[in-house]
N, C-alpha and C positions, 0 to 999 in steps of 0.2 A: 503494500499499499504506500509505504513511504517513497519507494522507488517511483511509482506511477505519479505521486504528488510532485517530486522533483522534476520529473520530465515535463509535466504540464507547467511548472514555473518557468523552466528553461524556453519552452516553446513560446510562452507568453512575453517573455523578455525580448525573445529573438522577433517576435511581431512588432512590438513597440519600437525596437531598433531600427527595423526596416521601414517602418512608418515614418519615423522621425526623419531618416535620411532621405526619404523620398520627397518630403515636404521641406527640406532644409532651405531656408532662404539664401544661403551661400552657394548653393548648387548653381553652376552656369546656366544662363537662360539662352534660348536661341536668339542669334543676332538677326535684327530686323534691318532690311536694306534703308539707306537714306531715303527720306521722303515718305516712308511707309504711312498708310493712313489708318489710324485706330478708329474703331466703332465707338463713337462717343455716346455714354449713357445719357439717355433722355427721358427721365421718369414720366413725362407727361404724354410721351409718344410711344415708348417701348412696349413690346408685346405685340404690335401691329406690324405686318410685314411691309406696309407701305402706307403711312400715315398721312402723307402731305405731298403736295405738288413738288416733284422731283426728289421724293424719297425721304428726307430728313430735315432737320432744322438748318442745316448748312447748305442745302440744295445742291448735294453733290451728285445726285442722280445715281448713287451706288446702293445696290442691294447686297444685304447679307446672305442671300439665297442665290442658287444657281438659276438661270434663265431657262427657256424652252430647250428641251434636249433633243427634240424631233425636227423642229422647224416646220410644223404642220398646223393647219387651222383645225382646232378642236371643235369650236362652235361659233355661230355669229347670229345675232338677233337683230331684226330690223325694227327700227323706231320711226314710225310716219313722221315727216316734217312738212312745213308749209312752202318753203321757198328755197333759194338757192344759196342761202347762208353758208358761208365757207368754214366758219369756226363755232358751229353750234353744239359742240361738246367740250367740256372742261376736263382737266386732268383727273382721272380716276384714282381712288385710294382703296386699300384693303384693310379689313379689320382682322382682330385675332381669331375669329371664327371662319375666315376665308370668304367672308361676304365682301363683294365689291360695291363700291357706292361711286356715283358719278352724277354731275348735272347736265342735263340736256334741255336746251332751250329752242324756241321755234317749233315745238311740236304741234301736231293736228289737234290733239286733245287740250281742252281748256283746263288751266289759264295759258298754256303754252310753255311753261317752263317747269321742270320737276327735278327733284332729287331721287334718284334710282337706287334701290338696294336689290342686288343681283346674287343669286346663289352661284356657287362655283360650277354648276351644271348648265348655267345660262337661263335658268327660269327666274322670273321676277318675283321677289318677296314682297315688296310694296314700293309705292310712289308717294312722294311728298310733294303737294303743289307748291310752287313758288310765284308769288305775286310780284311781278316785275313789268312796269308799265311799258318798257321799251322790248320786253321778252328778251333780255339780254343779261347775261351774268358773267362778269370777268373775273370772279374770285373763285378759285377751286375750292372744294370742301376740305376740311381737316377732320380726322377722327382722333381723340384723345385716348390715352391708356385706359380710361375708366368708362369708355363706350359712349361718349358724346360727340355728335357730328356737327361742325360748325359751318354755316353757310352765310354768304352775304350777297345781296341782290342790288340792282340798279333801282328799285324801289325805296331804297335806303334802310332797309330792314337787315338786322343782324339776328340770325336764329340758331339756337341750340336744339338739335333734334336727337332724341334717344335712339337706340338701335332697333327699336321696334316700330320706328316711324312716328311716334308721338312727340309733340313739342314740349320741350324743357322750359324754354323762355323765348322771348322775342324782344329785340330792343330796336326802337325806331330813331334813327340817326338824322342829323340835319343834312348830311351829304353821305352819298353811298360809298361804302368801302370798295375800292377798285383794284387794290394791290393784291398780290399773293399774301396771305394771312401767315400767322406763325404763333406757336405757343412757346413759353419760356418752360423751364425745368419744373416750375411750381404749377404749370397749368394756366397761367395768365395768357389772354389772348391779345394779340396785337394786329392792327390793321391800318392801312393808310388811305384816307378818304379823298375823293376827288377835289375837296375844297382845300387840300393841303394839310390837313390834320392827322397826325399820328395818334391813334387811339390805344389804350390799355384798359381791357375788361377783365374782371376776376371771373371765376367759374360760374358764377351766378348772374352774370351779364351786368354787374356794377361797373360803372366807368371809375377807374382808379386814377386816371389822368389824361389829358389830351395836350398835345404839343404841336403848335403851329410852326410848320416847315414853309419852304417856298411853294411855288406852284406845283400841283401834282405832275408826275412824270407821264407814264403811260399805262395801259393795261398790263404791261410786263413790269412795272414797279413791283418792289418786293420787300419784305421785312426778312432779314437773313441774320442768324445768330452766330457769334464767336463760339469756338469751342467749349469755352468755360461757361457760357450762357449768361454773361454779366453785361454783354455790349451786343446791340443790334445795329445791323447796317440797312439803311433805307434808301432806296433809290428814287430820289424826287428829281428836281433839275440838278441837283449835286448828289453826291453820295455823302450821307450822313451818318456818323457814328453816335449812337444814342444809348445812354445807360438805361437800365430796367426801371430807374426812378424817373425817367424823362428828362434827363439832362443832356444837352448836346455836348460831346467830347471834341468832336472836330468835323469839318465839312471839306471834302474833296472835290475841286472843280476844274482839275486839270484840262478837261476837254471843253469847258464851258457849257452853259445851259443847253440842254437838249432832251429829247424824249428817249427813254430806254426801250430798246426792242428785245432784250434778252435780260434774265435774272442773273444776278452775281452768284458767285460759289466761293464758299470758304473752306479751305483745307484744314487738316488737323494741326498744322503748324501755325494756323491763324492768318494765313495770307488770303487776301481777297482777289479773286481773279474777275476782271471785268471785259467783257467781250467788247464793249465800246472802247475802241482804242488799243485792244489787245494789251492791257495793263495789269500788272500784279501790284496790288498796294498792300502794305504792311498794316498791321493792326494799329499803328500808331498814326496812319493816314499819310504816309510818304510813300511815294512811287519807288518800287523797288526795280522794276523792269518793264520794258516793252517786249512783247513776243514778237519775234521776227518771223512772219510766215512767208510761205512761198509766194514770189511776186505775182503770180498769176491767180493767187487765191482770191475768191470773192465772197466776202462774209455775207451772211443772209439771215441775221436775226434768230440765231438758234442758241439755246441754252447748252452751255459746255457740260462736260461731266468729268470726274476724276477717278481713276481706278485705285485699288488698294495699295499699289505701289508708288502712288503719286503723279502717275502720268495723266496729263490733261488731253482731252479729245475735243476738237472743234470742228464744226461743219460748215459747208458753204456751198454755193450753187454748183461748183465744179471741183470741190476737192473735200476730202476728210484728212485732217492733219492732226499730229500728236506731237505733244511737248513733253519733256521730262519734268521732274518736280522743280528743277531749277529755272525752267523756261526755255531750255535749248530745244530746237527742232529735233524730233525722232525721225519722222517720216511724213510724207505727203502722198496720197493716193487719189487716182481718179474715180471718185464717188461723186454722184450727184446727190446732195443732201436737200431734202425739201425745206423751204423756208419756214419760219415761225413755227418751230417745234423744239422738242428737247432731245438731246442725246442722253442714253442712260447705259449703265454696265452692271454686270452681276459680279458675284463673289469670284468667278474664274476670269474676270477682266474680259469677258466679251461684250462688245459694243452693239448696240441696237439703235438703228436709225430709220427713217423713212426717206424716199426719194420722190421726185416729181413724176416719176413713171408709176405711181401709186403701188409701190412695193415697200415692204419692209426687210431690212437687210441685217444679218448678224455677221460681224468680223471679229477676229480675235485681237489681242493687243499688238500685234505686228501689222494689222490692216488686212489680213488674209481672210477672204470671204468664206464664211462656213455654210451659210445657207441664205436663200433669198425667196420671198413669198409675194405672189401678185395678190393685190387687194382690191376691192371694189370701192375706190374712192381714196380722198386725202385724208390724213391724220394730223391733228394740230395739238398743241399743248404736250404733256409729258405723259408717256404710258406708265404703267405699274407693274412691278414683278412681284409675285406672290410666293408664299412658302412651298406652294405645290408645284413650283418649276413652271408657272403659266405667265404670260404676258398678256396684260389686258389693255384695250384702247378702243377708241371709236374712230369711224371715218365717215366723210360726207361726200356725196356726188350727186349734184343736181337735188332732186327731191327724194333722195335715197339716203338714209343714215342707218349704219350698221355698228354694232358693238361686238368686238372680236375676243376670243380666247386662243391664244397660240400655246401649243404644247411641245 
């Protein structure tokens, strides 16, 4: 009996020793390459595969999951529309139960604009009508980690919708929010209105503060966060850095007053990439570098993306180009990238984009084409990647509107 007792004690000590050694903080950690992009914890958004336009609070367009593995259309659903509107879908989002949410406007059904909730098999769960006098909505939805969907419309309504389609609260503003909205780590909501006011609301829709900036920029204006969540960058006529308490830190106007046609991107190192002027701006508001593109490159108002190694991808009417994390040109390939949309990438550094030939294309990090699919129409705004390796987006062609799942 004593012998068995001693053996058990020895085995227990060995297990403790091995466990401590395995978790030792002094054990060498794998070396990450320069420019590596960490996934930034964001309590108000985490848990959802794709919570917001362009994927995360920094608008990187990068997914934590692999994209489509086969490059095939899984399903598409038609949504009857009333006219030839070229941009009557907004960027979709995906909740933690794989439900897809998107806004469609200029539909045949009254009142013409709706928030859709779609199951992963393409069936409609519910629709929420949106009252908008112009039947137009420029701000894509956001879904929080606690299951609340925020939408803003041109009727100056800001609405919080529960995941069952019921309304949690509605706030009527003096001017509609027209920017890409964002949530800070605590769940406070930020939106930039057409009258030049940056708003901050708590989870109950109570305004915490409003900050008057200069004139509004464009429907591509955005509120984008720094990696630590303490500073937001707002594209008005200038690029503003604003604290979470509503104080202006600095304003960058190197290019002069203009309308923004693509959203900025912030990498893990805190650098801000502005497609307007191909500039990298530091967190202190200082120009770090101009990106020297191919001389034949024609930029076309396309949101860039950054992969996990820090490489930046930018599209144009005649080129897809890539820069490394320091802003040095990696390659330039002859791809026609459709204007007014967003490049995105997945965990494997595969890049997805649309062309003017109504195609969606997947290329790897070297620019090699992996697959291409012919679609029925153009797609605008940013697609979404889900945890089930699906890519979701809408297309428009004449009076035909379709929403796709690519597997």
